MINUTOR-20482 format. One line per field, with one value per residue (C-alpha): residue number from 0; x, y negated, z; residue in one letter. Coordinates in nm, 4 decimals. Layout:
BEGIN
i (NUM;...) $
u (X;...) $
v (Y;...) $
w (Z;...) $
aa (a;...) $
REM end
This chain:
BEGIN
i (0;1;2;3;4;5;6;7;8;9;10;11;12;13;14;15;16;17;18;19;20;21;22;23;24;25;26;27;28;29;30;31;32;33;34;35;36;37;38;39;40;41;42;43;44;45;46;47;48;49;50;51;52;53;54;55;56;57;58;59;60;61;62;63;64;65;66;67;68;69;70;71;72;73;74;75;76;77;78;79;80;81;82;83;84;85;86;87;88;89;90;91;92;93;94;95;96;97;98;99;100;101;102;103;104;105;106;107;108;109;110;111;112;113;114;115;116;117;118;119;120;121;122;123;124;125;126;127;128;129;130;131;132;133;134;135;136;137;138;139;140;141;142;143;144;145;146;147;148;149;150;151;152;153;154;155;156;157;158;159;160;161;162;163;164;165;166;167;168;169;170;171;172;173;174;175;176;177;178;179;180;181;182;183;184;185;186;187;188;189;190;191;192;193;194;195;196;197;198;199;200;201;202;203;204;205;206;207;208;209;210;211;212;213;214;215;216;217;218;219;220;221;222;223;224;225;226;227;228;229;230;231;232;233;234;235;236;237;238;239;240;241;242;243;244;245;246;247;248;249;250;251;252;253;254;255;256;257;258;259;260;261;262;263;264;265;266;267;268;269;270;271;272;273;274;275;276;277;278;279;280;281;282;283;284;285;286;287;288;289;290;291;292;293;294;295;296;297;298;299;300;301;302;303;304;305;306;307;308;309;310;311;312;313;314;315;316;317;318;319;320;321;322;323;324;325;326;327;328;329;330;331;332;333;334;335;336;337;338;339;340;341;342;343;344;345;346;347;348;349;350;351;352;353;354;355;356;357;358;359;360;361;362;363;364;365;366;367;368;369;370;371;372;373;374;375;376;377;378;379;380;381;382;383;384;385;386;387;388;389;390;391;392;393;394;395;396;397;398;399;400;401;402;403;404;405;406;407;408;409;410;411;412;413;414;415;416;417;418;419;420;421;422;423;424;425;426;427;428;429;430;431;432;433;434;435;436;437;438;439;440;441;442;443;444;445;446;447;448;449;450;451;452;453;454;455;456;457;458;459;460;461;462;463;464;465;466;467;468;469;470;471;472;473;474;475;476;477;478;479;480;481;482;483;484;485;486;487;488;489;490;491;492;493;494;495;496;497;498;499;500;501;502;503;504;505;506;507;508;509;510;511;512;513;514;515;516;517;518;519) $
u (12.1510;12.5163;12.6665;12.9465;13.2003;13.0936;13.0411;12.9086;13.1727;13.3356;13.6939;13.8313;13.7549;14.0447;14.2863;14.2063;14.3377;14.6352;14.4013;14.2730;13.9895;14.0873;13.8320;13.5289;13.4988;13.1788;13.1185;12.8951;12.5813;12.4478;12.0866;11.8699;11.5243;11.3650;11.0993;11.1615;10.9688;10.9327;11.1580;10.9582;10.8596;10.4895;10.5365;10.7241;10.5820;10.4989;10.7618;10.6645;10.7819;11.0406;10.7349;10.6167;10.6559;10.8386;11.1014;11.1337;11.4290;11.6368;11.5728;11.6317;11.9400;12.2562;12.5679;12.8791;13.1674;13.5252;13.8614;13.9073;14.2974;14.2998;14.3401;14.0068;13.7936;13.5480;13.3688;13.0656;12.7998;12.4325;12.1586;11.8938;11.6265;11.7026;11.3519;11.1804;10.8342;10.8808;11.1640;11.2993;11.5955;11.6900;11.7986;11.9167;12.2062;12.5007;12.6351;12.9606;12.9412;13.2157;13.2325;13.4924;13.3921;13.3794;13.7251;13.6209;13.6284;13.2746;12.9581;12.8607;12.5881;12.5253;12.6338;12.7088;12.6840;12.8675;12.8482;13.0706;12.8484;12.9022;12.6789;12.9169;13.1587;13.2735;13.1305;13.3672;13.6749;13.5423;13.4895;13.8517;13.9145;13.6016;13.6765;14.0267;13.9876;13.6617;13.6835;13.7627;13.4440;13.2458;13.4528;13.5140;13.1322;12.9994;13.0688;13.1607;12.9990;12.9378;12.7749;12.8754;12.5610;12.4224;12.6029;12.8884;13.2583;13.2317;12.8590;12.7641;12.9360;12.7946;13.0356;13.0341;13.3620;13.7148;13.9841;14.1222;13.7613;13.7300;14.0522;13.9087;13.5651;13.7298;13.9498;13.6560;13.5864;13.2792;13.2840;13.2268;13.3227;13.1606;12.9217;13.1997;13.3111;12.9421;12.8770;13.1796;13.0607;12.7283;12.8631;13.0925;12.7826;12.5938;12.8838;12.9094;12.5429;12.5349;12.8317;12.6455;12.3493;12.5683;12.7777;12.5234;12.1851;11.8840;12.1030;12.0747;11.6953;11.7553;12.0309;11.8152;11.8621;11.5324;11.6536;11.9788;11.7964;11.6034;11.9110;12.0532;11.7510;11.8196;12.1650;12.0458;11.8258;12.1107;12.3389;12.0889;11.9965;11.6423;11.7157;11.9632;12.2515;12.4222;12.6679;12.6146;12.8311;12.7475;12.5129;12.5055;12.2918;12.0225;12.0598;12.0025;11.7101;11.5480;11.5813;11.4158;11.1368;11.0859;11.1372;11.0698;11.0009;11.3511;11.5582;11.8058;12.0776;12.1297;12.3994;12.3588;12.6648;12.7114;12.3524;12.1727;11.8219;11.5920;11.3437;11.5459;11.5478;11.8385;11.8771;11.8435;12.0944;12.3499;12.3174;12.3385;12.6507;12.8043;12.7608;12.9151;13.2339;13.2365;13.2275;13.4983;13.7184;13.6682;13.7994;14.0840;14.1756;14.1544;14.4099;14.6245;14.6703;14.8037;15.1086;15.3971;15.4242;15.0542;15.0327;14.7301;14.8871;14.8611;14.6421;14.3214;14.0651;13.8861;14.2095;14.2899;13.9722;14.0457;14.3850;14.2231;13.9819;14.2813;14.4530;14.1596;14.1308;14.5052;14.4538;14.1606;14.3829;14.6931;14.6701;14.9860;15.2237;15.2326;15.5315;15.2887;15.0970;14.8090;14.7967;14.6116;14.3167;14.0862;13.8387;14.0997;14.2574;13.9179;13.8473;14.1841;14.1063;13.7469;13.8987;14.1055;13.7922;13.6555;13.9181;14.1172;14.4076;14.4532;14.5024;14.8789;14.8806;14.6591;14.8976;15.1908;15.0141;14.9075;15.2598;15.4030;15.1617;15.1909;15.5833;15.6962;15.4215;15.3948;15.0421;15.1237;15.0182;14.6799;14.6499;14.7211;14.4465;14.2035;14.3115;14.2364;13.9011;13.8034;13.9722;14.2017;14.5062;14.8700;14.8283;14.5491;14.2659;13.9397;13.7138;13.3509;13.2759;13.1846;12.9776;12.7716;12.7544;12.5791;12.3536;12.2151;12.1734;12.0022;11.7614;11.6895;11.5547;11.4514;11.7471;11.8497;11.8868;11.7840;11.9875;12.2288;11.9451;11.8407;12.2118;12.2502;11.9231;12.0532;12.4220;12.3445;12.1800;12.4777;12.7263;12.5418;12.5839;12.9518;13.1371;13.4424;13.2791;12.9148;12.9499;13.1385;12.8728;12.5902;12.7325;12.8189;12.4575;12.3597;12.4468;12.1281;11.9332;12.0821;12.0298;11.9004;11.6719;11.3881;11.4113;11.1976;11.2241;11.1304;11.2263;11.0369;11.0379;11.1058;10.9444;11.0180;10.7234;10.7619;11.1470;11.3706;11.5783;11.8062;12.1260;12.1914;12.5420;12.6059;12.9414;12.8862;13.1400;13.0844;13.1659;12.9684;12.6607;12.5661;12.4952;12.1236;12.0715;12.1475;11.9173;11.6348;11.6748;11.6837;11.3600;11.1942;11.2526;11.0057;11.2698;11.5649;11.8186;12.0721;12.4441;12.6553;13.0179;13.1388;13.4292;13.5604;13.5532;13.3097;13.1502;13.2571;13.2574;13.5966;13.7763;13.9429;13.6710;13.6640;13.3401;13.1669;13.3127;13.2162;12.8593;12.8359;12.9943;12.7606;12.4716;12.6016;12.7159;12.4772;12.1870;12.2194;12.1063;12.2740;12.0609;11.8948;12.1024;12.4216;12.7181;13.0813) $
v (-18.2270;-18.3001;-18.4970;-18.3784;-18.5471;-18.3659;-17.9936;-17.7255;-17.4646;-17.2448;-17.3745;-17.0266;-17.0401;-17.2632;-17.0155;-16.7203;-16.8532;-16.6036;-16.3134;-16.3117;-16.0901;-16.1583;-15.9196;-16.0856;-16.4005;-16.4442;-16.6812;-17.0003;-16.9995;-17.3110;-17.2840;-17.5389;-17.4408;-17.3141;-17.4863;-17.6191;-17.4607;-17.5667;-17.3935;-17.4395;-17.1175;-17.1487;-17.2115;-16.9032;-16.5467;-16.3549;-16.1476;-15.8347;-15.9794;-15.7069;-15.4789;-15.6924;-15.5792;-15.8837;-15.8499;-15.4574;-15.4737;-15.6846;-15.4642;-15.1525;-15.2417;-15.0320;-15.1977;-15.0957;-15.1257;-15.1627;-15.2416;-15.6030;-15.6081;-15.6166;-15.2937;-15.1392;-15.4131;-15.3341;-15.5905;-15.6054;-15.8442;-15.8441;-16.0108;-16.2404;-16.4552;-16.8300;-16.9048;-16.6401;-16.7893;-16.7165;-16.4386;-16.4183;-16.2177;-16.4884;-16.7115;-16.4615;-16.5537;-16.3228;-16.3421;-16.2004;-15.9489;-15.7805;-15.4917;-15.3184;-14.9885;-14.9162;-14.8269;-14.5743;-14.4120;-14.3751;-14.3280;-14.5846;-14.8311;-14.9808;-15.2979;-15.6355;-15.9412;-16.2490;-16.6150;-16.8949;-17.2002;-17.5119;-17.5046;-17.4309;-17.2088;-16.8986;-16.6018;-16.3759;-16.5670;-16.5540;-16.1829;-16.1298;-16.2839;-16.1143;-15.7705;-15.7691;-16.0289;-15.9500;-15.7258;-15.3518;-15.2228;-15.4037;-15.3538;-14.9803;-14.9134;-15.1445;-15.1903;-15.5532;-15.7275;-16.0714;-16.2481;-16.5990;-16.7818;-16.9111;-17.2271;-17.1276;-17.0237;-16.6958;-16.7115;-16.9463;-17.2447;-17.5890;-17.8225;-18.2131;-18.3942;-18.3387;-18.2986;-18.6589;-18.7973;-18.5958;-18.7638;-19.1016;-18.9994;-18.8691;-19.1783;-19.4231;-19.6545;-19.5331;-19.8254;-20.1130;-20.4544;-20.6669;-20.6464;-20.5354;-20.2520;-20.1528;-20.1541;-19.9430;-19.6776;-19.6824;-19.6321;-19.3428;-19.1701;-19.2299;-19.0994;-18.7899;-18.7253;-18.7933;-18.5507;-18.2716;-18.3223;-18.3215;-18.0254;-17.8041;-17.8795;-17.6735;-17.4876;-17.7921;-17.7099;-17.3691;-17.3590;-17.3938;-17.2219;-17.0273;-16.8937;-16.7974;-16.6153;-16.4264;-16.3370;-16.2023;-15.9796;-15.8277;-15.7519;-15.5912;-15.3547;-15.2778;-15.1812;-14.9283;-15.0976;-15.1095;-15.4166;-15.6860;-15.7119;-16.0509;-16.2924;-16.6497;-16.9300;-17.2973;-17.3515;-16.9838;-16.9912;-17.1904;-16.9348;-16.6470;-16.8280;-16.8808;-16.5213;-16.4335;-16.6598;-16.4953;-16.1362;-16.0956;-15.7252;-15.6627;-15.8425;-15.6016;-15.7567;-16.1267;-16.3463;-16.7261;-16.8894;-17.2695;-17.3059;-17.5546;-17.6712;-17.6417;-17.8823;-18.1881;-18.4449;-18.5289;-18.8620;-18.7000;-18.4255;-18.6909;-18.8973;-18.5935;-18.4660;-18.8010;-18.7588;-18.4073;-18.5492;-18.8215;-18.5549;-18.3478;-18.6615;-18.7552;-18.3933;-18.4450;-18.7843;-18.6703;-18.3926;-18.6263;-18.8919;-18.6596;-18.5959;-18.8287;-18.8422;-18.8982;-19.1256;-19.2936;-19.4029;-19.2514;-19.5165;-19.3187;-19.1769;-19.5071;-19.6828;-19.3884;-19.4520;-19.8220;-19.7403;-19.5019;-19.7788;-20.0134;-19.7515;-19.7057;-20.0834;-20.1004;-19.8280;-20.0158;-20.3147;-20.1226;-19.7599;-19.5550;-19.3896;-19.0125;-18.9040;-18.8523;-19.0806;-19.0827;-19.3139;-19.2474;-19.4549;-19.5270;-19.2655;-18.9906;-19.0749;-19.0375;-18.7049;-18.5781;-18.6626;-18.5172;-18.2062;-18.1331;-18.1724;-17.8249;-17.6307;-17.7225;-17.5121;-17.8093;-18.0802;-18.0430;-18.0873;-18.3969;-18.5385;-18.4753;-18.6331;-18.9516;-18.9867;-18.9602;-19.2276;-19.4655;-19.4332;-19.3756;-19.5211;-19.1822;-19.0728;-18.7265;-18.5369;-18.6826;-18.6422;-18.2525;-18.2388;-18.4227;-18.2099;-17.8799;-18.0159;-18.0882;-17.7529;-17.9332;-17.7125;-17.8229;-17.8403;-18.0831;-17.8378;-17.8497;-17.5613;-17.6215;-17.6695;-18.0317;-17.9851;-17.7026;-17.8747;-18.1691;-17.9628;-17.7465;-18.0241;-18.2650;-18.0011;-17.8687;-18.1916;-18.5411;-18.7887;-18.9359;-19.2879;-19.4098;-19.7193;-19.9734;-20.1433;-19.8180;-19.7584;-20.1157;-20.0684;-19.7258;-19.8376;-19.9461;-19.6062;-19.4270;-19.6487;-19.5467;-19.1871;-19.2297;-19.5613;-19.4208;-19.2157;-19.3506;-19.6001;-19.3400;-19.0928;-19.3252;-19.4423;-19.0944;-18.9994;-19.1960;-18.9787;-18.7585;-19.0885;-19.0827;-18.7229;-18.6216;-18.3512;-18.4134;-18.2113;-17.9073;-17.8439;-18.0036;-18.0011;-17.7315;-17.5006;-17.1330;-16.8789;-16.5669;-16.3905;-16.0180;-16.0088;-15.7999;-15.9895;-16.2622;-16.3832;-16.7529;-16.8770;-17.2389;-17.4062;-17.6982;-17.9300;-17.8202;-18.1199;-18.0235;-17.8438;-18.0060;-17.7623;-17.8986;-17.7377;-17.4002;-17.4583;-17.5741;-17.2996;-17.0145;-17.1680;-17.1963;-16.8307;-16.6051;-16.3407;-16.5904;-16.5387;-16.8090;-16.7415;-17.0352;-17.1023;-17.3609;-17.5019;-17.6901;-17.6299;-17.5175;-17.1826;-16.9264;-16.5546;-16.4227;-16.7361;-16.6188;-16.5812;-16.2243;-16.3152;-16.4233;-16.1429;-15.8734;-16.0008;-16.0257;-15.6834;-15.5014;-15.6556;-15.5675;-15.2084;-15.1124;-15.3322;-15.4672;-15.8369;-16.0505;-16.2184;-16.5195;-16.8248;-16.6309;-16.8675;-16.7818) $
w (3.2070;3.1259;2.8401;2.6196;2.8474;3.1764;3.1876;3.4094;3.3102;3.5610;3.5831;3.5294;3.1551;3.0918;3.2561;3.0197;2.6984;2.6976;2.5758;2.2229;2.0898;1.7271;1.5832;1.7304;1.5204;1.3148;1.0304;1.0667;0.8598;0.6966;0.7833;0.6064;0.5765;0.9101;1.1014;1.4461;1.7319;2.0982;2.3519;2.6595;2.8390;2.7726;2.4034;2.3017;2.2618;2.5775;2.7605;2.5707;2.2517;2.2181;2.1369;1.8717;1.5153;1.3961;1.6710;1.6616;1.3988;1.6293;1.9412;1.7514;1.5454;1.6050;1.7188;1.5502;1.8016;1.6831;1.8598;1.9427;1.9217;2.2971;2.5058;2.6310;2.4817;2.1928;1.9706;1.7599;1.6243;1.6669;1.4754;1.6341;1.4728;1.4308;1.5319;1.7684;1.6855;1.3144;1.2563;0.9143;0.7897;0.5618;0.8423;1.1042;1.3369;1.3907;1.7477;1.8802;2.1629;2.3607;2.6115;2.8322;2.9761;3.3323;3.4607;3.7499;3.9837;4.0806;3.8553;3.5960;3.7088;3.3715;3.2021;3.3689;3.1564;3.2378;3.1432;3.2721;3.1881;2.9948;2.8175;2.5467;2.7360;2.5781;2.7478;2.5712;2.6733;3.0270;2.9992;2.9495;3.2901;3.4646;3.3214;3.4761;3.7600;3.9154;4.2320;4.1413;4.3260;4.0401;3.7383;3.8173;3.8073;3.5432;3.1639;3.1547;2.8679;2.7152;2.4350;2.3108;2.3125;1.9824;1.8732;2.0816;2.0066;1.7946;1.7438;1.4671;1.6467;1.6341;1.4493;1.4766;1.4138;1.2793;1.5467;1.4745;1.5147;1.8386;1.9709;1.9068;2.0604;2.3818;2.4237;2.3738;2.6671;2.8640;3.1128;2.8775;3.0144;2.7318;2.4381;2.1926;2.3973;2.4538;2.0874;2.0405;2.2798;2.1116;1.7770;1.8899;2.0322;1.7156;1.4989;1.7166;1.6860;1.3178;1.2756;1.4426;1.2221;0.8962;0.9964;1.1689;1.0215;1.1260;1.3836;1.6122;1.6550;1.7710;2.0468;2.3447;2.6701;2.6287;2.2991;2.4286;2.7100;2.4566;2.2777;2.6161;2.6346;2.2800;2.3999;2.7156;2.5068;2.2642;2.5529;2.6539;2.9915;3.1197;3.3368;3.3162;3.5484;3.5292;3.6888;3.5667;3.6705;3.6664;3.3503;3.3311;3.6390;3.4371;3.1666;3.4088;3.5990;3.2446;3.1757;3.4933;3.4284;3.0844;3.1849;3.5564;3.5152;3.3476;3.6215;3.7800;4.0054;3.9115;4.0602;4.0114;4.1287;4.1246;4.0757;3.8443;3.9528;3.6525;3.8097;3.7980;3.5005;3.2815;3.4733;3.8169;3.7119;3.5970;3.8940;4.1279;3.9586;4.0012;4.3788;4.3434;4.1798;4.4617;4.7318;4.5663;4.5281;4.8948;4.9892;4.7627;4.9018;5.2559;5.1765;4.9779;5.2178;5.4811;5.2542;5.2602;4.8716;4.8108;4.4915;4.6457;4.9709;5.3098;5.4858;5.4484;5.2044;5.1498;5.0643;4.8315;4.6495;4.6088;4.4724;4.2242;4.1121;4.0724;3.8542;3.6319;3.5933;3.4914;3.2398;3.0972;3.0353;2.9337;2.8377;2.9277;2.6841;2.6923;2.4825;2.1959;1.9394;2.1834;2.4686;2.8161;2.8018;3.1026;2.9634;2.9282;3.2656;3.4296;3.2684;3.3697;3.7444;3.7087;3.5579;3.8733;4.0905;3.9788;4.1685;4.4735;4.3237;4.0826;4.3433;4.3352;3.9648;3.9980;4.2613;4.0287;3.7405;3.9273;4.0717;3.7241;3.5885;3.8936;3.9420;3.5873;3.3770;3.2084;3.1301;2.9868;3.3021;3.3097;2.9345;2.9589;3.2380;3.0039;2.7178;2.9160;3.0190;2.6431;2.5342;2.2977;2.2225;2.1853;1.7992;1.8311;1.7529;1.9577;2.0555;1.9884;2.3652;2.3579;2.0540;2.1894;2.5207;2.3631;2.1310;2.4183;2.6679;2.4266;2.3116;2.6563;2.8193;2.7099;2.7274;3.0598;2.9219;2.5762;2.5346;2.6916;2.8689;3.0462;3.1467;3.2947;3.4929;3.6277;3.7188;4.0658;4.1555;4.0007;4.1923;4.5200;4.4320;4.3156;4.3674;4.1799;3.8912;3.8798;3.6062;3.3906;3.4207;3.3530;3.0293;2.9326;2.9758;2.6831;2.3978;2.3927;2.3283;1.9784;1.9105;1.5706;1.6959;1.9351;2.2707;2.2999;2.6778;2.9885;3.3523;3.5218;3.8408;3.7933;4.0216;3.8191;4.0092;4.0353;3.9844;4.1932;4.4666;4.2962;4.4799;4.4462;4.5618;4.6456;4.7529;5.0009;4.8275;4.4639;4.2353;3.9280;4.0697;4.4074;4.6932;4.7001;4.3511;4.4998;4.7819;4.5552;4.2999;4.5806;4.7154;4.3751;4.2892;4.4667;4.5234;4.5657;4.8440;4.9179;4.9902;5.1009;5.0679;5.2869;5.0984;4.7775;4.4121;4.1488;4.2165;4.4757;4.3505;4.2380;4.3654;4.6899;4.9537;5.0886;5.2560;4.9360;4.7321;4.9837;4.9846;4.6145;4.5545;4.7955;4.6022;4.2646;4.3419;4.6324;4.5719;4.9355;4.9544;5.2176;5.4746;5.3365;5.4600;5.5074;5.5186;5.4488) $
aa (m;d;t;p;r;l;l;r;t;s;g;t;v;i;a;v;a;g;l;l;l;t;a;c;t;t;g;s;a;g;h;s;a;a;a;s;s;p;s;s;l;s;a;l;p;s;t;d;a;s;d;s;t;a;l;k;p;y;y;e;q;k;l;k;w;r;d;c;g;t;a;d;f;q;c;s;t;m;k;v;p;l;d;y;a;a;p;s;t;a;t;d;l;k;l;a;v;v;r;k;k;a;s;g;p;g;s;r;l;g;s;l;l;v;n;p;g;g;p;g;g;s;a;i;d;y;l;q;y;a;a;l;g;y;p;a;p;v;t;s;r;y;d;m;a;a;v;d;p;r;g;v;a;r;s;e;p;v;k;c;l;s;d;k;a;m;d;a;f;a;a;t;d;v;t;p;d;n;t;a;e;q;n;a;l;v;q;a;d;k;a;f;a;a;g;c;q;q;r;s;g;q;l;l;k;h;v;s;t;v;e;s;a;r;d;m;d;v;f;r;a;l;l;g;d;k;k;l;t;y;v;g;k;s;y;g;t;l;l;g;a;t;y;a;g;l;f;p;s;r;v;g;r;l;v;l;d;g;a;v;d;p;s;v;s;a;l;e;s;s;r;a;q;a;g;g;f;e;t;a;f;s;a;f;a;r;d;c;v;r;r;a;a;c;p;l;g;t;t;g;a;d;d;a;g;k;r;l;d;a;f;f;k;d;l;d;a;k;p;l;p;t;g;t;s;r;k;l;t;e;a;l;g;t;t;g;v;i;s;a;m;y;d;q;a;m;w;p;t;l;r;d;a;l;t;k;a;e;k;k;g;d;g;s;g;l;l;s;l;s;d;s;y;y;e;r;s;s;n;g;r;y;s;n;l;m;y;a;n;a;a;v;n;c;l;d;l;p;p;a;l;s;g;p;g;d;v;k;r;a;l;a;s;f;a;r;s;s;p;h;f;g;a;n;l;a;w;s;s;l;i;c;g;y;w;p;v;a;p;t;g;t;a;h;r;i;t;a;s;g;a;a;p;i;l;v;v;g;t;t;r;d;p;a;t;p;y;a;w;a;q;s;l;a;e;q;l;d;s;g;t;l;l;t;y;d;g;d;g;h;t;a;y;g;r;g;s;d;c;i;d;t;a;v;n;r;y;l;v;e;g;v;v;p;a;d;g;k;k;c) $
REM end
């Protein structure tokens, strides 16, 4: 899957920081004595596990809702077992949950859970956007709800590095030109992994997507819903598809937007994502060169790509000042460019940032884009997004690449997928090779036989979850239906397409599934 440097998070997450649910934070427990268990679908208890004696206390607990400090939002915490294969109250996790009651008019349809992706994106932060920004036909009829997944944000967050150490990690050169730079990158990845082990201990063994899907079923039951209604974006589609595979009879109306293909390996995923960013950059470049002030020239998209390569090369040799103690390195500059590929609404910001860097030697614009991507606040504090991202990805699948030799052998194929970003993504795929916990999952197809119709949404020029993944997931799912948005950006629902929104709204509110293959 992805590395800590490249995410599958809906871009909207970054835009909702203005709302704060101050009453929802839970403490982080230092678990130290639980056994690791496999997280593959076949290795866990059956889908009737909620009826087992050991799990009944979790499914029958009573949530104590309280005011969140933000109007109309209610907060609570729920307990889940650290290890579903061996539940023990001594090691229970406390997960933060939030809801906003249906606003009406119209009869209440139940609860709609949301997740923005990542892995590592805060579902609670995203809920603050979804509950107020999703189309009114949906928010008026559903209680909007979210749980921060285990290891994420307010729910026993994985911790790895100090903020200062994270600054250094984010700035580390991920396209090494010599042995010294290669060794520095390897040491940075090893230090990151060691920090997670030191600060998060046994929790690292139990943050898999399968376990988070089981947590989501507990939350469904506690909300009083017989079936799950859900909108998952980006990695959230993998979480939703995994839920459907585990609990097909409990599937209500599932929207999987910006779909991840669970059947591809970590290596295939990283390489395909490189191609996705290349496609997105080509669209940006074609738009940019039509503008007289394009910082990458006006000759054509190919020339714009060459100018971007030259800019990255110059950054590698001489990082730019930013007006702070931090300089814009090649790694930070590349992350800044990539961050703007998630949403075409960010293209003007990227043009301005590149212009400032090229014309004035000022890297502050690109640094700001990079900081937003890493969820680094203006006071230098990082969220745990990148830590949870690594922890989940490295547990879910065997590593894409296990050492510098593997990367070097893979570079040519990455370059074919993405001439401009391929090397960056190849070297960024290395970190799971040094992870302190063995992976418990494998790539696999999900059919969810017996599930109600599931709506899969794909965007043709999605940078982070290539359209082919949506096609594949819709084909894998026995009840999958594909809805296509012919456009740019990451994910489609609630992002401005009336055609997409109307189709998804009808599915969620009326249960009407669009014609398979419908395009917007």
